[in-house]
N, C-alpha and C positions, 0 to 999 in steps of 0.2 A: 413407181413409174412403170407403166405397161407399154406394150409395143403393138402397133397396128399391123395388119396383114402386109402392108407395104414396107414395114420395117422401121417406120418413123416413131420415135418415142412420143407418148402422150401422157399427160397427167391424169389423175383420177377425175378432176373437174372436167377436163377435155372429153374424157370418155362419157361422162354423164351428159354433158351438153350435146355431144354427138348423137347419143341415143334419143334425145329430145328432137333433134333435127331430123333424124331418120324417121321417127314417129310421124312428124309433121309431113314429110315427103310422102310417106306411105298413105296416110289418112286423107290428105288433101290433094296430093298429086298422083296417087296410084303407083308410086315407085317403091316396090318392096325389095329391090335387089340388095339393099344394104342391111336388111333386118338381121340376118344371121351373123354378119360380121359385128354389128353393134351389140348383139346379144353376147357374143363371145368376149367382147371387150368388157362388158359388165360382169361376166363370169370371172375374168381376170381380176377385176376390182374386188369382187366378193371374196375370191381366194386370198388375195393379199390382206384384205381386212380381217378375214377369219383367222389367218395366221397371226396377224398383229394383235388381235384381241386375245388369242391364246397366250401369246408372249406376256401380255400384261397380267393375266391371271397367274401365269407361272412365276413371274417376278413377285407377285404378292405372296404366293405360297413360300417362295424362298426367303423372302423378307420376314414373314411371320415365323418361319422355322428358326431363323437366326435369332430373332428376338426372344422366342419362347424357350429355345434350347431343345425343343422336341418337334416332331413333325405335326403340323396342324391338319385339319380335315381337308381332304381334296375338294376343290371346287368342281362340281359335277359338269359344269359347262366347258371345262378346259379341253378334255379329250375330244368331245364332239366338234369343237372348233377346228382342231388340227385335222380331224378325220374329214370334215367338210372341205377344208383347204386341199387335202390330198385328192379327194374325189374330183374337184374342179381342175386342179393342175393336171391330173391324168387325162381328163376329158379334153383339155386344151393342148395336150402334147407338150406341156412345159416340164421337161425333165429336171431342170434345176429347181423349180418350185416343188416338184414331187419329192426330190431328195431332201429338201429342207423340211417339208411336212412330215416325211417319214422319220427324220431325226427326232422331231418333237414328240411324235407319237411314242417312239421308243423311249424318250426321256421321261415321259409321264409314267410309263410302265416301270422303268428302272428307278428313277429318283423318287417319285411320289409313292408308287405302289410296291417298291422293293422287289420287283419281279424281273430278275435278270433273264430268265428263260424266255419269257414273252417278249422282252425288249430286244434281245439280240438279233433276231431276223430283221426287224425294222432298222436297227442300227447298221447292220451289214449291208442292206439294200441302199440305205442312205449314203453310206461310205462309197459304195460303187458308183452311184449316180453322181455324187459330188465330185468324185475323181474324174469321171467321164466328161462332166460339164465344166470342169475347172473352178468349181465353187469351193475355194480353199477354206473360207470360214466354216461352212457346214462340214466339209471333209475333216477339218481338224476337230470339230465337236464330236463327230461320229467316232473318230479314232480314240478320242479321250474316253468316251463312254464305253467303247469296246474294251479299252484298257481297264476301266473300272470293273467291268464284268469278268474279265480274265483274272483280275486281282481277287475278286470275291470267290472265284472258282479255284484259287490256289495256283494259277498258272502265272507265276511271278515274272518269268523272263518275257513271256508274251505281253504281259501288262506293261512292263518297262518299255518294250519295243514300241507298243502302240502310243504310249504317252510321249516318248521321245519324238516319234514321227509327228504327232499332233503339235508338239512344241515347235518343231522345225517349220511347219506350215504357219503357225501363229506368228513366228518371227518374220516370215516372208511378207505377211500382210500387216505387220506392225501392231499386232494385238499382244503387247507385252504384259498387260495384267493377266491375260489368259495364260501366258507362259509361266508367270509366277504361280498361278493356280495349279497348273500341271505339275510344277515342281513340288508342291505339297504332296501330291500322289507319289511322285518319285521318291520323296523322302520317306514316306511310309513303306514303300517297297524296299528301300535300302535298309530300313530298320528291320523289316521282316526277314531280310537276308543276312542279318547280323553285321551290317555295315553302318553302325551307329554314327561314326565320325563322318561318313559320307552323307548320311541323312541330315545331320546338324549343319554341315557346310552347305548343303542344298537349300535348307531353310534360310540360312543367312543370305544366300544369293537371292532367293525368292523375296525376302523381306526388303532387300535393297531395291529390287525392281518394282515391287508393289508400292513402296513408299514414294519412289520417284515419280510414279504415275497417279498418285492420289487414290489408289485402290484400297480404301480403308477396310472394306469388308474382307478382302483377301488378307490384309495384315492381321486381322482378328483370327482368321482361320490358321494362319501361320503360327501365331502364338499358341493356339490350342494344340496344334500338332507338336510344337516344341515341348509343351508340357507333357504330352502323352508319350513322346519318344524319350 
C-alpha cells in the first residue's frame, strides 16, 4: 500500500490506473499538472516491488542453506534489488522504507557475504531510522543483526543487550517466532559466558514458543544449538 500526496492510501493497481488516467489527460487534454505526482507514485510501487523481490531471493537463499547445511551461491540480483529500493525510497523522502532497505543491504553483507564490517554501518543507520519512524519490525531486525556482529567481535555483553532489546520489540508486535529465534543467539551467548544451565533453559523456552507457533525451521535451529551446547 502506498500513499498519495494528499495522504489517502492507494493500492498498487490504483497507482497504475491513475498513471494511465494522467497520461490520457496530458496527451488528449493538455493537462500535465499531475505527471510528477503520478511518476512518484510509480516510483513508490517500484521501490516496494524491488524490496519484495529481494525478500523472495533472500528466502530462497536461506531455505537452500538450511537444506544443504552450507551456504549456497549468492543470487547476484538480490543486492541490486535492495539498492534500487533504497535509491527510490531516498528520492521519495520515505524514511521508513529507507530504513528497511538499509537493513536488507546490511543483511546481504552480513548473512550472505559474512562481512560484518561492511554490514554494520547499514545496520546502524537502519536501526536509527526505524527507531525514528516507529518501525518496530525493522528496528528489531537491525538490533538482532547488530547483536550478531557484536557477538562475532567478542563483545558478548553488547550482543546480549542488543538481542534482548530486539526481543522486547518483537514481543510488542507479536512476532513470537522471532523471539524464539533471538533466544537461540542468547543461548549461544550464555554458553560462551560459561552459563550452560542458562543456555539450555533458554533453548527450552525457545522450543516451547516456536512449537506453539508452528515455527518448524526455528525448532530445527534450536535442536542444532542444543547439540552444539
